[in-house]
C-alpha positions in Angstrom: -130.2 69.7 -38.2 -126.7 69.0 -39.3 -125.1 65.9 -37.7 -121.4 65.1 -37.5 -121.2 61.5 -38.4 -117.4 61.1 -38.1 -114.3 63.0 -37.1 -110.8 61.8 -37.9 -107.4 62.8 -39.3 -106.5 62.1 -42.9 -102.7 62.0 -43.4 -100.3 61.6 -46.3 -102.8 61.7 -49.2 -101.4 60.5 -52.5 -103.3 61.7 -55.6 -102.7 60.1 -59.0 -105.0 61.9 -61.5 -106.2 60.6 -64.9 -108.3 62.0 -67.7 -111.4 59.8 -68.2 -113.9 60.0 -71.0 -117.1 61.6 -69.7 -119.2 58.8 -71.4 -117.7 56.3 -68.9 -118.5 58.5 -65.9 -122.0 59.8 -66.8 -123.9 56.6 -65.9 -122.4 56.9 -62.4 -123.3 60.6 -61.8 -125.8 60.8 -59.0 -129.2 62.4 -59.5 -129.1 66.2 -59.2 -125.4 66.6 -60.0 -123.4 66.9 -63.1 -119.8 66.2 -64.0 -117.3 68.8 -63.0 -114.3 69.6 -65.3 -111.0 71.3 -65.0 -110.0 73.0 -68.2 -112.4 70.8 -70.2 -111.1 67.5 -68.7 -113.0 65.1 -66.5 -110.6 63.6 -63.9 -110.6 60.4 -62.0 -108.2 60.2 -59.0 -106.6 57.2 -57.4 -106.1 58.2 -53.8 -104.3 56.5 -51.0 -104.2 57.9 -47.5 -104.1 57.0 -43.8 -107.0 57.4 -41.3 -106.1 58.3 -37.7 -108.1 59.2 -34.6 -111.4 58.0 -36.0 -114.4 58.8 -33.9 -118.0 58.1 -34.7 -120.4 61.0 -34.1 -117.4 63.0 -33.0 -116.8 61.1 -29.7 -117.1 57.3 -30.0 -113.9 55.4 -30.7 -114.4 51.9 -31.9 -111.7 49.5 -30.6 -109.1 48.4 -33.2 -110.8 50.8 -35.8 -109.2 54.1 -35.0 -106.3 53.8 -37.5 -106.3 52.2 -41.0 -105.4 52.7 -44.6 -107.8 53.7 -47.4 -107.5 53.5 -51.2 -110.2 54.8 -53.5 -111.1 55.8 -57.0 -113.1 59.0 -57.2 -114.3 61.5 -59.7 -115.7 65.1 -59.6 -119.2 66.5 -59.8 -121.0 69.7 -58.9 -124.6 70.6 -57.8 -126.4 73.8 -58.5 -128.1 75.3 -55.4 -129.8 78.6 -54.6 -126.6 79.9 -53.1 -124.3 78.7 -55.9 -122.4 75.6 -56.9 -121.5 72.9 -54.5 -118.4 71.0 -55.8 -118.2 67.3 -54.7 -116.8 63.9 -55.3 -118.3 60.5 -56.2 -116.6 57.3 -55.2 -116.4 54.4 -57.6 -115.0 52.2 -54.9 -113.3 52.7 -51.5 -111.0 50.0 -50.1 -110.3 49.7 -46.4 -108.9 46.7 -44.3 -111.6 46.9 -41.6 -115.0 45.1 -42.1 -116.8 47.1 -39.5 -115.9 50.3 -41.3 -117.4 48.9 -44.5 -120.6 48.0 -42.7 -121.0 51.4 -41.1 -120.2 53.3 -44.3 -122.6 51.3 -46.5 -125.4 51.6 -43.9 -125.0 55.3 -43.0 -123.8 56.7 -46.3 -124.6 54.1 -49.0 -120.9 54.4 -50.0 -119.3 51.6 -52.2 -116.8 50.3 -49.6 -115.0 47.0 -49.9 -112.6 45.1 -47.6 -109.1 44.1 -48.8 -105.9 43.4 -46.8 -103.9 46.6 -46.7 -100.6 47.9 -45.5 -98.6 51.1 -45.7 -95.0 52.4 -45.5 -93.4 55.8 -44.7 -89.8 56.9 -44.5 -88.2 60.4 -44.4 -84.7 61.7 -44.9 -83.1 65.1 -45.1 -84.5 65.9 -48.6 -87.3 63.6 -49.4 -90.2 61.5 -48.0 -91.4 58.2 -49.3 -95.0 57.1 -48.8 -96.7 53.9 -50.0 -100.0 52.1 -49.8 -100.7 48.5 -50.7 -103.9 46.5 -51.1 -104.4 42.9 -52.0 -106.5 41.9 -55.0 -106.9 38.2 -55.2 -103.4 36.8 -54.5 -101.6 39.9 -55.8 -100.5 43.0 -53.9 -101.3 46.3 -55.7 -99.6 49.6 -54.7 -99.3 53.3 -55.1 -95.9 54.7 -54.0 -94.3 58.1 -54.3 -91.1 60.0 -53.4 -91.8 63.7 -52.7 -90.0 66.7 -51.6 -89.8 67.5 -47.9 -90.6 71.2 -48.6 -94.2 71.8 -49.5 -96.2 74.8 -50.6 -99.6 76.3 -49.9 -102.4 75.5 -52.3 -102.4 77.8 -55.3 -105.9 78.9 -56.4 -106.9 77.9 -60.0 -104.4 75.0 -60.2 -105.1 71.4 -60.8 -104.2 70.6 -57.2 -106.8 73.1 -56.0 -109.4 71.6 -58.3 -108.7 68.1 -57.1 -108.5 68.8 -53.3 -111.2 71.5 -53.0 -114.3 69.5 -53.5 -115.8 69.6 -50.1 -119.0 67.6 -50.7 -119.7 63.9 -51.2 -122.6 62.6 -53.3 -124.0 59.1 -53.4 -126.8 57.8 -55.6 -129.5 56.1 -53.5 -131.7 54.9 -56.3 -133.6 56.6 -59.1 -134.2 60.2 -58.4 -132.5 60.3 -54.9 -129.0 61.3 -53.8 -127.4 61.6 -50.4 -125.2 64.6 -49.8 -122.6 65.0 -47.1 -120.0 67.7 -46.3 -116.3 67.0 -45.7 -114.9 69.8 -43.6 -111.2 70.5 -43.6 -108.7 73.3 -44.1 -106.6 73.7 -47.3 -103.8 71.2 -47.4 -100.1 71.8 -48.1 -98.9 70.2 -51.4 -95.6 68.4 -51.8 -94.2 68.0 -55.3 -93.6 64.3 -56.3 -90.3 63.5 -57.8 -91.0 59.8 -58.5 -94.0 57.5 -58.4 -95.1 53.9 -59.1 -98.8 52.9 -59.5 -99.8 49.2 -59.9 -103.6 48.9 -59.7 -105.7 46.0 -61.1 -108.3 48.4 -62.6 -110.3 45.8 -64.5 -110.9 43.7 -61.4 -111.6 46.6 -59.1 -113.6 49.0 -61.3 -114.4 47.1 -64.5 -113.0 46.9 -68.0 -114.5 50.3 -69.1 -112.1 52.1 -66.8 -109.0 50.1 -67.8 -107.8 52.0 -70.9 -107.6 55.3 -69.1 -105.3 53.9 -66.4 -103.0 52.2 -68.9 -101.6 55.7 -69.7 -99.4 57.7 -67.3 -101.3 59.9 -64.9 -101.8 63.5 -65.8 -100.4 64.5 -62.4 -99.3 63.0 -59.1 -98.9 64.9 -55.9 -98.8 64.5 -52.1 -101.0 66.4 -49.6 -100.2 66.5 -45.9 -103.8 66.1 -44.8 -105.5 67.4 -41.6 -108.3 66.8 -39.2 -111.6 66.3 -41.0 -115.3 66.1 -40.1 -118.0 64.4 -42.1 -121.3 66.1 -41.7 -124.8 65.4 -43.0 -126.1 67.4 -45.9 -129.3 67.5 -48.0 -131.2 64.6 -49.6 -131.4 65.5 -53.2 -134.7 64.5 -54.8 
């Protein structure tokens, strides 16, 4: 029986996408899945967004934990099933400011969550919108900030934006020969072209030195998605 673990709204998702050598990612690929590529490239995405209206099991609101920021590094995998490919994401680390969220996520999903102080900003004028997320690493504030157009466009099939946003499954390694699968249900998002961006992320401290060289280069793409209501549902246990 499928269980809805969590419902929420994800808003103002910033995606900064980098090409990463598959040899760095392969040791992190969960059992039963394989790396997914777009035009021969393995991507890792730095993603900042805002959680709103969080409910556990679709109905339980935890006081002081219904709105918060998240910043994560994720990459892309797929799993072959009898009905075709399931395309999903694997998280290297997910940062939120709420300790209770970390405990629940690690317990229910085995997800690599961590707690850091966080804050966000948002401003809009006639032509543009400015969105920013910040997280503290040691004594230093890191950030991802963008300026984007006010006018967005529907997702175009076959584009890099479609590849990045249309992975509707999550996979988490739970030890040798075992992987947890969960489904992330949401409609297609509207995409807003980014006209300016600034990324300052202490990659070696957060993700390790093997990742650092890939984030010293400019991202291959940066875009903003409006977001939507989402539901996190249980999937298979891959053995």
